[in-house]
RONUKOL-357490 format. One record per residue (C-alpha): residue in three letters; x, y, z. Coordinates in steps of 0.1 Angstrom, whole numbers, plus 5000, padded with zeros to 4 digits. Layout:
N
ALAXYZ ...
This chain:
320
MET575347544754 GLU573047754773 LEU575147924802 LYS573348134828 LEU575348424837 ASP574548614870 ILE575648974863 ALA573749254881 THR575649564867 THR573849744837 ARG576749934822 ASN579049664812 LEU582249664791 LEU583549344776 ALA587249314772 TYR587249154735 SER590249024715 GLY588648804688 GLY589848474703 VAL587748204711 ASP587048284749 SER586048644744 THR584148554712 ALA582148284730 LEU581448514760 PHE580348774735 TYR577648544723 ILE576748414758 LEU576048774770 LEU573848804741 GLN572048484749 ASN571448624785 ASN570248954773 ILE572749134793 GLU573749484779 PHE577349534771 ASP579749724748 ILE583249594736 ALA586849724741 ILE589949594722 VAL593449654722 ASP595249634688 TYR598949524698 GLY599749504661 LEU602149204668 ARG600448954645 ASP599748934609 SER596148874617 SER595849184641 LYS594149394614 ASP591549114605 GLU590849064643 LEU590149454647 LEU588049444616 TYR586049154628 ALA585449324663 LYS584149614644 GLN581949424624 LEU580549234653 ALA579849574672 LYS578149714641 LYS575849374636 PHE574849354671 SER574749764679 LYS577449764702 LYS579850064708 ILE583549984702 TYR586450124719 VAL589850064702 GLU593350134716 LYS596550084697 PHE599449964717 PRO602550234711 ILE604750104683 ASN607950194698 THR607250044733 LYS608749724744 PHE606149454748 SER605849184773 GLN602849024787 LYS603049224819 ILE603449534801 GLY600649434777 ARG598249354806 GLU598649674824 PHE598349874792 ARG595049684785 TYR593649734819 ASN594550104821 PHE592750144789 PHE589549954801 LYS589650164833 SER589950504814 ILE587150414792 CYS584950314820 GLU585650634839 LYS585050854809 PHE581850684796 HIS580450564832 TYR580650184827 SER580150014859 SER582149684852 VAL584649534829 ILE583949164819 THR586648924809 ALA586648584795 HIS588748414821 HIS587748044823 LEU588547724845 ASN591747674826 ASP592848014833 ARG591947984870 LEU593947644873 GLU596947814853 TRP597048124878 PHE596747894907 MET599747684897 MET601847994886 GLN601148134921 LEU602047804935 SER605447804918 LYS606248124935 GLY605348044971 ALA602248224973 GLY599648255003 ILE596248164998 ASN594948524989 GLU597248494956 LEU596448134949 LEU592748224949 SER592948584938 MET591148514906 GLN587748554917 LYS584248604898 SER583848954909 TYR586149204927 ARG586049594929 VAL588649834926 ASP587650174938 ASN584050194921 LEU584649964893 PHE583749604891 TYR585649334875 LEU583649024864 LYS584748684853 PRO581548504848 LEU583248194831 LEU585448094858 ASP583347764863 THR583547684825 SER586447504808 LYS588147624776 GLU587047304759 LYS583547374766 LEU583647744752 LYS585547604720 LYS582747344714 PHE580147624719 VAL581647844690 GLU582347564667 ASN578947414670 LYS577347734662 LYS579947804635 ILE581048124649 LYS584248284636 TYR587148334659 PHE591048374658 GLU593748174671 ASP596748344690 ILE599748154679 SER601448344708 ASN599748144730 HIS601647834721 ASP605047994726 THR606447814760 LYS609148064766 TYR606348244785 LYS605848084819 ARG602048104817 ASN601947904783 PHE604647644796 ILE602347564827 ARG599247554804 LYS600747354779 ASN602647094803 PHE600247084832 VAL596947254831 ASP595247134798 GLU595846764803 PHE595046774841 LEU591646924834 ALA590946704808 LEU591246414832 TYR589946584864 LYS587846914853 ASP584946824879 GLY587246764908 VAL589147084902 GLN585947254898 LYS584547134931 SER587847204949 PHE587747574939 ASP584047584950 PHE585147454984 LEU588147684987 ASP586047984977 LYS583747895007 GLU586447865031 LEU588148165020 SER584848355025 ILE584848215061 PHE588348325067 ASN587548665055 ASP584948705081 PHE586948905107 PRO585249105135 VAL586549415117 SER585049765114 ILE586049975085 THR586050355082 ARG586850525047 HIS587950875040 LYS588650905004 LYS591650685001 LEU592550645038 CYS591150325051 ILE590950265089 MET590249925104 ASN589649865140 TYR589549505155 THR590149325186 ASP592149005193 ILE593448895159 LYS596548735152 PRO599548915132 LEU598948695104 GLN595348805102 THR596449165101 VAL598649095071 TRP595648925055 LEU593749245058 ILE596549455045 ASP596949205015 LYS593249215009 GLU592849585010 LEU595849644988 LYS594749394963 SER591449574959 ARG593549874951 GLY595049684922 LEU598349594941 MET599549244947 ILE602149204974 SER604848924974 SER605748684999 LYS608748865012 THR606849195015 LYS604348995038 GLU607448875059 TYR608649225062 ILE605149355074 LEU605249135101 THR608549305114 GLN607449655111 LYS604249855125 GLU604850125100 LEU606050115065 VAL605650205027 VAL604649915004 SER605849944970 HIS606550314971 LYS602650344968 TYR600950295001 VAL601450365038 VAL600650075062 ALA600550155098 TYR598949905125 ASN598949815162 ASP596949565183 SER593749745176 THR593849965146 LEU595349925109 CYS595550235086 ILE596250235049 ALA596650525027 PRO598550654997 TYR602250735003 ILE602751114997 LYS605051395007 ALA603751725021 VAL604952005042 ILE603052025074 PRO602852335096 LYS604352325131 LYS601052355148 THR599552065129 LYS602651865136 ASP602251935173 ILE598751795171 TYR599651485153 ARG602551405175 LYS600251445208 LYS597551205191 ARG600450975180 TYR599350955145 PRO601950745126 LYS604650955110 LEU604450815075 LEU600650865075 ARG600751245085 PRO601251385051 TYR597851235039 LEU596051315070 PHE597051665064 VAL595951675028 LEU592451535040 GLY592451835067 PHE592751605099 GLY593751835127 SER594252165106 
């Protein structure tokens, strides 16, 4: 299988696990002459963990790749959510420390449909249903998923035809996890029958999503303050903008939060971000507390700056 990858970044970090997906992507990146190094988390949860780590180090040495390894804390309770957060925090710290511009993951078509169905089961909106995209950016770091159009079956055939070694994660078969339940009972068999149709549907949905994203909005940023100015958009479109901006900051909001946003003009979301909006302006900034001098308070009050936003404005030096 010759798979052409469209990756423009030059300082790339591959999230590697030793499984079939990331191993296939490792060799596909080599085929495309794309520069990358690898990072792996040793969770120590399986008997094969040591062998997987050793294999990753051997691959890195064989192909002259740098490898970054992090061990999951022994005394920390593990869940899929905690493991994912630990993994991505590790990737982010490596990228910041060694100046990588992107994290590449081996998510594929099966993963995308699996995510779609998981979100569908929660009553999600279009942003969440289609949030698994080939590329997105959080701050200055790109997250790339170049295999989203490729099925797992195709990746498995790729490594087996080339007799490339990989490891099987037996926890992927444990249906006590919702993700695995959906994969085993719905996704794999559905894609085996309708792969081309599913892929075309995602292509159409992505195009329609890009059109829906095309609001007449001007955006200004001051560090982590985002100010959006617009005219003549509906309340649901404002929620869409909020959802999109918070997602770019790594925060997914629930349907209940979206409904609550529609009832408030100023609020704190997930104890992390201030959201304030009216008919023409939307402001999003980190939620902080600060002692503001009376003179500055008066300035903010006269300018009618949102109350919850004022501490961050003060830290930025607005009006002081």
